[in-house]
TORDOLO-321376 format. One line per field, with one value per residue: residue number from 1; residue in three letters; x, y, z of N, C-alpha, C in turn. Coordinates in steps of 0.2 Angstrom, whole numbers. Example, Ala and Ser with C-alpha at 12.3 -4.5 7.8 and 13.67 -1.06 7.14 Angstrom:
<pts>
pos	(1 | 2);
code	(ala | ser);
n_east	(66 | 64);
n_north	(-28 | -11);
n_up	(39 | 35);
ca_east	(62 | 68);
ca_north	(-22 | -5);
ca_up	(39 | 36);
c_east	(66 | 64);
c_north	(-16 | 0);
c_up	(39 | 39);
</pts>
This chain:
<pts>
pos	(1 | 2 | 3 | 4 | 5 | 6 | 7 | 8 | 9 | 10 | 11 | 12 | 13 | 14 | 15 | 16 | 17 | 18 | 19 | 20 | 21 | 22 | 23 | 24 | 25 | 26 | 27 | 28 | 29 | 30 | 31 | 32 | 33 | 34 | 35 | 36 | 37 | 38 | 39 | 40 | 41 | 42 | 43 | 44 | 45 | 46 | 47 | 48 | 49 | 50 | 51 | 52 | 53 | 54 | 55 | 56 | 57 | 58 | 59 | 60 | 61 | 62 | 63 | 64 | 65 | 66 | 67 | 68 | 69 | 70 | 71 | 72 | 73 | 74 | 75 | 76 | 77 | 78 | 79 | 80 | 81 | 82 | 83 | 84 | 85 | 86 | 87 | 88 | 89 | 90 | 91 | 92 | 93 | 94 | 95 | 96 | 97 | 98 | 99 | 100 | 101 | 102 | 103 | 104 | 105 | 106 | 107 | 108 | 109 | 110 | 111 | 112 | 113 | 114 | 115 | 116 | 117 | 118 | 119 | 120 | 121 | 122 | 123 | 124 | 125 | 126 | 127 | 128 | 129 | 130 | 131 | 132 | 133 | 134 | 135 | 136 | 137 | 138 | 139 | 140 | 141 | 142 | 143 | 144 | 145 | 146 | 147 | 148 | 149 | 150 | 151 | 152 | 153 | 154 | 155 | 156 | 157 | 158 | 159 | 160 | 161 | 162 | 163 | 164 | 165 | 166 | 167 | 168 | 169 | 170 | 171 | 172 | 173 | 174 | 175 | 176 | 177 | 178 | 179 | 180 | 181 | 182 | 183 | 184 | 185 | 186 | 187 | 188 | 189 | 190 | 191 | 192 | 193 | 194 | 195 | 196 | 197 | 198 | 199 | 200 | 201 | 202 | 203 | 204);
code	(unk | unk | unk | unk | unk | unk | unk | unk | unk | unk | unk | unk | unk | unk | unk | unk | unk | unk | unk | unk | unk | unk | unk | unk | unk | unk | unk | unk | unk | unk | unk | unk | unk | unk | unk | unk | unk | unk | unk | unk | unk | unk | unk | unk | unk | unk | unk | unk | unk | unk | unk | unk | unk | unk | unk | unk | unk | unk | unk | unk | unk | unk | unk | unk | unk | unk | unk | unk | unk | unk | unk | unk | unk | unk | unk | unk | unk | unk | unk | unk | unk | unk | unk | unk | unk | unk | unk | unk | unk | unk | unk | unk | unk | unk | unk | unk | unk | unk | unk | unk | unk | unk | unk | unk | unk | unk | unk | unk | unk | unk | unk | unk | unk | unk | unk | unk | unk | unk | unk | unk | unk | unk | unk | unk | unk | unk | unk | unk | unk | unk | unk | unk | unk | unk | unk | unk | unk | unk | unk | unk | unk | unk | unk | unk | unk | unk | unk | unk | unk | unk | unk | unk | unk | unk | unk | unk | unk | unk | unk | unk | unk | unk | unk | unk | unk | unk | unk | unk | unk | unk | unk | unk | unk | unk | unk | unk | unk | unk | unk | unk | unk | unk | unk | unk | unk | unk | unk | unk | unk | unk | unk | unk | unk | unk | unk | unk | unk | unk | unk | unk | unk | unk | unk | unk);
n_east	(88 | 92 | 86 | 81 | 79 | 74 | 78 | 70 | 70 | 80 | 93 | 100 | 94 | 90 | 101 | 103 | 93 | 95 | 100 | 90 | 80 | 83 | 81 | 67 | 58 | 45 | 41 | 45 | 50 | 55 | 48 | 42 | 37 | 30 | 34 | 22 | 27 | 38 | 34 | 31 | 44 | 51 | 44 | 47 | 61 | 60 | 54 | 63 | 73 | 67 | 67 | 80 | 87 | 88 | 80 | 63 | 51 | 51 | 38 | 29 | 22 | 12 | 11 | 13 | 25 | 25 | 16 | 23 | 34 | 28 | 23 | 35 | 42 | 35 | 38 | 48 | 49 | 41 | 29 | 30 | 37 | 52 | 59 | 57 | 53 | 56 | 52 | 58 | 69 | 70 | 62 | 66 | 57 | 51 | 62 | 64 | 51 | 54 | 64 | 58 | 50 | 59 | 66 | 81 | 93 | 94 | 96 | 99 | 99 | 103 | 98 | 95 | 88 | 71 | 64 | 60 | 52 | 51 | 42 | 38 | 25 | 26 | 19 | 18 | 25 | 42 | 45 | 54 | 60 | 68 | 76 | 73 | 61 | 52 | 52 | 46 | 34 | 28 | 30 | 24 | 26 | 34 | 48 | 45 | 38 | 37 | 48 | 50 | 57 | 53 | 45 | 32 | 14 | 11 | 8 | 7 | -1 | -1 | 11 | 18 | 17 | 27 | 38 | 41 | 46 | 39 | 24 | 7 | -1 | -11 | -5 | -5 | -6 | -5 | -9 | -10 | -24 | -23 | -18 | -24 | -21 | -22 | -20 | -10 | -12 | -2 | 7 | 6 | -6 | -17 | -25 | -28 | -32 | -24 | -23 | -7 | -5 | -8 | 1 | 14 | 27 | 45 | 60 | 69);
n_north	(248 | 250 | 261 | 266 | 282 | 287 | 297 | 301 | 290 | 276 | 263 | 257 | 256 | 244 | 237 | 244 | 238 | 225 | 220 | 223 | 213 | 202 | 205 | 206 | 196 | 190 | 193 | 191 | 199 | 215 | 230 | 244 | 261 | 277 | 291 | 295 | 299 | 293 | 280 | 271 | 269 | 264 | 252 | 245 | 242 | 235 | 223 | 218 | 216 | 205 | 195 | 194 | 190 | 179 | 184 | 189 | 198 | 215 | 224 | 237 | 253 | 266 | 281 | 294 | 307 | 314 | 306 | 294 | 296 | 299 | 286 | 279 | 285 | 281 | 271 | 256 | 240 | 225 | 229 | 242 | 251 | 248 | 255 | 272 | 281 | 298 | 313 | 324 | 333 | 326 | 333 | 342 | 342 | 329 | 321 | 323 | 317 | 304 | 301 | 302 | 290 | 280 | 278 | 281 | 279 | 285 | 284 | 293 | 294 | 303 | 303 | 309 | 322 | 331 | 335 | 349 | 354 | 367 | 370 | 376 | 379 | 375 | 381 | 394 | 410 | 410 | 410 | 420 | 417 | 421 | 415 | 423 | 429 | 418 | 415 | 426 | 426 | 414 | 413 | 413 | 424 | 439 | 450 | 467 | 476 | 490 | 494 | 491 | 483 | 470 | 455 | 453 | 448 | 439 | 450 | 449 | 447 | 445 | 440 | 452 | 460 | 454 | 456 | 469 | 466 | 454 | 446 | 452 | 442 | 431 | 424 | 407 | 392 | 375 | 362 | 351 | 354 | 364 | 356 | 343 | 327 | 311 | 296 | 283 | 289 | 298 | 313 | 324 | 322 | 329 | 340 | 355 | 371 | 384 | 400 | 410 | 416 | 406 | 396 | 387 | 396 | 403 | 409 | 421);
n_up	(-47 | -63 | -76 | -92 | -100 | -115 | -129 | -144 | -158 | -156 | -161 | -152 | -140 | -136 | -131 | -119 | -112 | -110 | -98 | -89 | -93 | -87 | -74 | -72 | -65 | -66 | -79 | -95 | -105 | -113 | -108 | -116 | -117 | -122 | -133 | -146 | -159 | -160 | -160 | -172 | -177 | -167 | -165 | -176 | -174 | -162 | -167 | -176 | -167 | -159 | -169 | -172 | -161 | -145 | -137 | -132 | -142 | -139 | -129 | -136 | -132 | -137 | -129 | -129 | -126 | -113 | -106 | -106 | -99 | -87 | -83 | -83 | -72 | -61 | -54 | -48 | -55 | -61 | -65 | -70 | -84 | -93 | -101 | -108 | -123 | -129 | -137 | -133 | -120 | -104 | -91 | -76 | -66 | -69 | -67 | -53 | -49 | -53 | -44 | -32 | -32 | -32 | -44 | -48 | -55 | -69 | -87 | -99 | -116 | -130 | -147 | -159 | -169 | -170 | -186 | -194 | -209 | -221 | -234 | -251 | -262 | -279 | -288 | -283 | -280 | -274 | -257 | -248 | -233 | -218 | -203 | -193 | -197 | -197 | -184 | -178 | -184 | -179 | -165 | -148 | -139 | -143 | -146 | -141 | -154 | -152 | -146 | -133 | -118 | -114 | -119 | -129 | -132 | -147 | -160 | -174 | -189 | -203 | -216 | -221 | -210 | -202 | -210 | -220 | -233 | -237 | -243 | -241 | -234 | -224 | -209 | -207 | -198 | -198 | -187 | -172 | -161 | -147 | -133 | -136 | -138 | -144 | -138 | -146 | -158 | -170 | -166 | -174 | -182 | -183 | -193 | -189 | -190 | -183 | -173 | -173 | -161 | -152 | -152 | -144 | -138 | -140 | -134 | -142);
ca_east	(87 | 94 | 81 | 83 | 75 | 77 | 75 | 69 | 71 | 88 | 94 | 104 | 90 | 89 | 107 | 102 | 88 | 96 | 102 | 84 | 76 | 84 | 78 | 60 | 57 | 38 | 40 | 51 | 50 | 56 | 42 | 44 | 31 | 32 | 32 | 19 | 30 | 43 | 31 | 32 | 51 | 53 | 41 | 51 | 67 | 58 | 52 | 69 | 77 | 65 | 69 | 88 | 91 | 85 | 74 | 56 | 51 | 49 | 32 | 29 | 16 | 11 | 7 | 15 | 32 | 24 | 13 | 27 | 38 | 24 | 23 | 42 | 44 | 30 | 41 | 53 | 46 | 38 | 22 | 32 | 40 | 59 | 62 | 52 | 55 | 52 | 54 | 61 | 73 | 67 | 61 | 69 | 51 | 51 | 68 | 62 | 46 | 57 | 69 | 53 | 48 | 64 | 69 | 86 | 98 | 91 | 101 | 96 | 103 | 100 | 100 | 94 | 83 | 65 | 65 | 54 | 53 | 47 | 41 | 35 | 22 | 30 | 14 | 18 | 32 | 46 | 44 | 61 | 60 | 74 | 74 | 69 | 54 | 49 | 51 | 42 | 28 | 25 | 31 | 19 | 28 | 40 | 51 | 40 | 39 | 38 | 55 | 50 | 62 | 50 | 42 | 24 | 10 | 13 | 4 | 7 | -7 | 1 | 19 | 20 | 18 | 33 | 43 | 38 | 47 | 35 | 17 | 2 | -5 | -12 | 0 | -9 | -3 | -9 | -6 | -15 | -28 | -20 | -19 | -27 | -17 | -26 | -15 | -10 | -11 | 4 | 7 | 4 | -11 | -23 | -24 | -31 | -30 | -23 | -19 | 0 | -4 | -10 | 6 | 19 | 32 | 51 | 63 | 74);
ca_north	(246 | 255 | 262 | 271 | 286 | 287 | 303 | 299 | 282 | 273 | 256 | 255 | 256 | 237 | 235 | 246 | 235 | 218 | 219 | 223 | 208 | 197 | 207 | 206 | 189 | 188 | 196 | 190 | 204 | 222 | 235 | 251 | 266 | 284 | 296 | 293 | 300 | 288 | 273 | 267 | 267 | 259 | 246 | 241 | 240 | 230 | 217 | 216 | 213 | 199 | 191 | 193 | 188 | 174 | 186 | 190 | 205 | 220 | 227 | 244 | 256 | 273 | 285 | 301 | 308 | 315 | 300 | 289 | 298 | 298 | 279 | 277 | 287 | 279 | 266 | 251 | 233 | 223 | 233 | 248 | 251 | 248 | 261 | 276 | 285 | 304 | 317 | 330 | 331 | 324 | 339 | 342 | 339 | 322 | 318 | 323 | 312 | 298 | 300 | 301 | 284 | 275 | 278 | 285 | 279 | 286 | 284 | 297 | 294 | 308 | 300 | 313 | 328 | 331 | 340 | 353 | 356 | 372 | 369 | 381 | 377 | 376 | 386 | 400 | 413 | 408 | 415 | 420 | 418 | 421 | 412 | 429 | 430 | 412 | 416 | 432 | 424 | 409 | 413 | 415 | 430 | 442 | 457 | 472 | 480 | 497 | 495 | 489 | 478 | 464 | 451 | 454 | 443 | 440 | 455 | 449 | 443 | 444 | 440 | 459 | 463 | 452 | 459 | 473 | 463 | 449 | 447 | 454 | 436 | 429 | 419 | 401 | 386 | 368 | 358 | 349 | 359 | 364 | 351 | 337 | 322 | 305 | 290 | 279 | 293 | 302 | 319 | 328 | 318 | 333 | 346 | 360 | 379 | 389 | 406 | 410 | 418 | 400 | 392 | 387 | 400 | 401 | 415 | 421);
ca_up	(-54 | -69 | -81 | -98 | -103 | -122 | -134 | -150 | -160 | -157 | -162 | -146 | -134 | -134 | -127 | -113 | -109 | -109 | -91 | -86 | -94 | -82 | -67 | -72 | -64 | -68 | -85 | -99 | -111 | -111 | -109 | -118 | -118 | -124 | -139 | -152 | -165 | -161 | -160 | -178 | -178 | -161 | -166 | -181 | -171 | -158 | -171 | -178 | -161 | -158 | -175 | -173 | -154 | -143 | -133 | -135 | -145 | -133 | -130 | -136 | -132 | -138 | -124 | -129 | -122 | -106 | -103 | -105 | -93 | -81 | -82 | -81 | -66 | -56 | -49 | -51 | -54 | -67 | -67 | -73 | -91 | -92 | -106 | -112 | -129 | -129 | -142 | -129 | -115 | -98 | -87 | -69 | -62 | -70 | -63 | -46 | -48 | -53 | -38 | -26 | -33 | -32 | -50 | -47 | -60 | -76 | -92 | -105 | -123 | -136 | -154 | -165 | -168 | -174 | -191 | -197 | -216 | -224 | -241 | -255 | -268 | -286 | -291 | -280 | -280 | -269 | -251 | -245 | -226 | -213 | -196 | -188 | -200 | -195 | -176 | -177 | -187 | -175 | -158 | -144 | -137 | -147 | -144 | -142 | -159 | -151 | -143 | -126 | -116 | -112 | -123 | -129 | -136 | -155 | -163 | -181 | -192 | -210 | -217 | -221 | -203 | -199 | -214 | -226 | -240 | -238 | -246 | -235 | -233 | -218 | -207 | -206 | -196 | -197 | -182 | -168 | -157 | -140 | -127 | -139 | -140 | -143 | -137 | -151 | -164 | -171 | -163 | -179 | -185 | -182 | -196 | -186 | -191 | -176 | -173 | -171 | -154 | -148 | -152 | -139 | -140 | -137 | -134 | -148);
c_east	(88 | 89 | 84 | 78 | 78 | 74 | 76 | 71 | 79 | 88 | 98 | 100 | 89 | 95 | 106 | 97 | 90 | 97 | 95 | 79 | 77 | 81 | 71 | 58 | 50 | 37 | 46 | 52 | 52 | 49 | 44 | 37 | 34 | 29 | 28 | 22 | 35 | 41 | 32 | 39 | 53 | 49 | 45 | 58 | 66 | 57 | 58 | 74 | 74 | 66 | 76 | 92 | 86 | 80 | 68 | 56 | 48 | 42 | 32 | 22 | 16 | 7 | 9 | 21 | 30 | 20 | 17 | 32 | 35 | 24 | 30 | 44 | 39 | 33 | 46 | 49 | 44 | 32 | 24 | 36 | 47 | 62 | 56 | 56 | 52 | 56 | 56 | 65 | 68 | 67 | 64 | 63 | 50 | 56 | 66 | 56 | 49 | 60 | 63 | 50 | 53 | 67 | 74 | 92 | 96 | 97 | 98 | 101 | 100 | 103 | 100 | 89 | 77 | 67 | 59 | 56 | 48 | 48 | 37 | 32 | 26 | 26 | 14 | 25 | 35 | 46 | 51 | 61 | 67 | 71 | 71 | 62 | 50 | 47 | 46 | 35 | 24 | 26 | 25 | 20 | 34 | 42 | 46 | 42 | 40 | 44 | 55 | 55 | 59 | 46 | 35 | 20 | 11 | 7 | 3 | 2 | -5 | 9 | 22 | 21 | 24 | 39 | 41 | 40 | 43 | 28 | 13 | -3 | -5 | -7 | -5 | -5 | -7 | -5 | -12 | -18 | -24 | -23 | -24 | -22 | -20 | -21 | -16 | -10 | -5 | 3 | 4 | -1 | -17 | -23 | -29 | -29 | -30 | -21 | -12 | 0 | -5 | -5 | 11 | 25 | 39 | 55 | 68 | 81);
c_north	(251 | 255 | 267 | 275 | 288 | 293 | 301 | 292 | 281 | 266 | 253 | 254 | 249 | 235 | 238 | 242 | 227 | 216 | 219 | 217 | 203 | 198 | 207 | 198 | 186 | 191 | 194 | 193 | 211 | 226 | 242 | 255 | 273 | 287 | 292 | 294 | 295 | 281 | 269 | 265 | 262 | 252 | 241 | 238 | 235 | 223 | 214 | 213 | 206 | 194 | 189 | 190 | 182 | 178 | 188 | 197 | 210 | 222 | 234 | 247 | 263 | 277 | 292 | 302 | 309 | 309 | 294 | 290 | 297 | 291 | 276 | 279 | 285 | 274 | 261 | 244 | 231 | 226 | 240 | 247 | 251 | 254 | 266 | 280 | 292 | 308 | 324 | 328 | 330 | 331 | 337 | 339 | 332 | 318 | 318 | 318 | 305 | 296 | 298 | 294 | 279 | 274 | 283 | 285 | 279 | 287 | 288 | 297 | 298 | 305 | 304 | 319 | 328 | 336 | 343 | 356 | 362 | 372 | 375 | 378 | 379 | 381 | 393 | 403 | 411 | 413 | 415 | 422 | 417 | 417 | 417 | 429 | 424 | 413 | 421 | 430 | 418 | 409 | 416 | 422 | 433 | 448 | 462 | 476 | 488 | 499 | 494 | 484 | 472 | 461 | 452 | 449 | 445 | 445 | 453 | 444 | 441 | 443 | 447 | 462 | 461 | 455 | 463 | 470 | 457 | 451 | 449 | 448 | 434 | 424 | 413 | 396 | 380 | 364 | 355 | 354 | 358 | 359 | 345 | 333 | 315 | 299 | 286 | 283 | 297 | 309 | 324 | 326 | 323 | 340 | 351 | 367 | 382 | 395 | 407 | 412 | 412 | 395 | 392 | 391 | 399 | 408 | 415 | 420);
c_up	(-59 | -74 | -86 | -100 | -110 | -126 | -141 | -152 | -160 | -158 | -156 | -140 | -132 | -130 | -121 | -109 | -107 | -102 | -87 | -86 | -90 | -75 | -67 | -72 | -66 | -75 | -89 | -106 | -108 | -113 | -110 | -120 | -121 | -130 | -144 | -158 | -166 | -162 | -166 | -178 | -173 | -162 | -171 | -178 | -166 | -161 | -173 | -173 | -159 | -163 | -174 | -166 | -151 | -137 | -137 | -137 | -139 | -135 | -130 | -136 | -133 | -133 | -124 | -125 | -114 | -102 | -102 | -99 | -87 | -78 | -79 | -74 | -60 | -52 | -52 | -50 | -61 | -70 | -70 | -80 | -89 | -96 | -108 | -117 | -128 | -134 | -139 | -123 | -109 | -94 | -80 | -65 | -63 | -67 | -56 | -45 | -48 | -47 | -33 | -26 | -33 | -38 | -50 | -52 | -67 | -81 | -98 | -111 | -128 | -142 | -159 | -163 | -172 | -180 | -193 | -204 | -218 | -232 | -245 | -261 | -275 | -289 | -289 | -280 | -273 | -263 | -247 | -238 | -222 | -207 | -193 | -191 | -197 | -187 | -175 | -179 | -182 | -167 | -154 | -141 | -141 | -144 | -145 | -148 | -158 | -147 | -136 | -124 | -115 | -118 | -123 | -133 | -143 | -157 | -171 | -184 | -200 | -210 | -218 | -215 | -200 | -203 | -220 | -232 | -242 | -240 | -240 | -236 | -226 | -215 | -205 | -204 | -195 | -192 | -177 | -163 | -150 | -136 | -130 | -142 | -139 | -143 | -143 | -158 | -164 | -169 | -168 | -184 | -186 | -186 | -194 | -187 | -184 | -178 | -171 | -163 | -149 | -149 | -147 | -142 | -137 | -137 | -139 | -146);
</pts>
């Protein structure tokens, strides 16, 4: 049975599901789980699908990207979701878990990208940041400022530490506390101040 893993909101995920609805002999609707970020948009698309076709409105559940993929990869059958939304690529470990449970024909459809907006208060002087400045301020690990060849834990506490041309103001980040995600709530609904060193990092 073919199942579809979906990245971000798409209006085409319904088409991927039509062949599955008939296969669900004891369930006459499409079951979709996944990303809480995508959930509000997926719900709108599902409702429109229900209104404009002869099929029932798909059931959408907000489980988070990881939780959705866990449910999706658990097996094939009416007790498992047909589609999962995710705000990231599916991991190889998840593909392997799917395969071990008989979910072998995964169709991944990339629709768009998450956006990050950097805004500057009109009451403050413009902060001219480069992509390098942003990376050095927020990454968990950064190139060794002493010239070492390996990445080191982020030592920067102020914007001036990152770039001498920037003000000596503390780097503060608002976001969800580490490892806290409440099912059904948007991923970024938790205004928690965290230190840059606690943020997930990426390589430059």
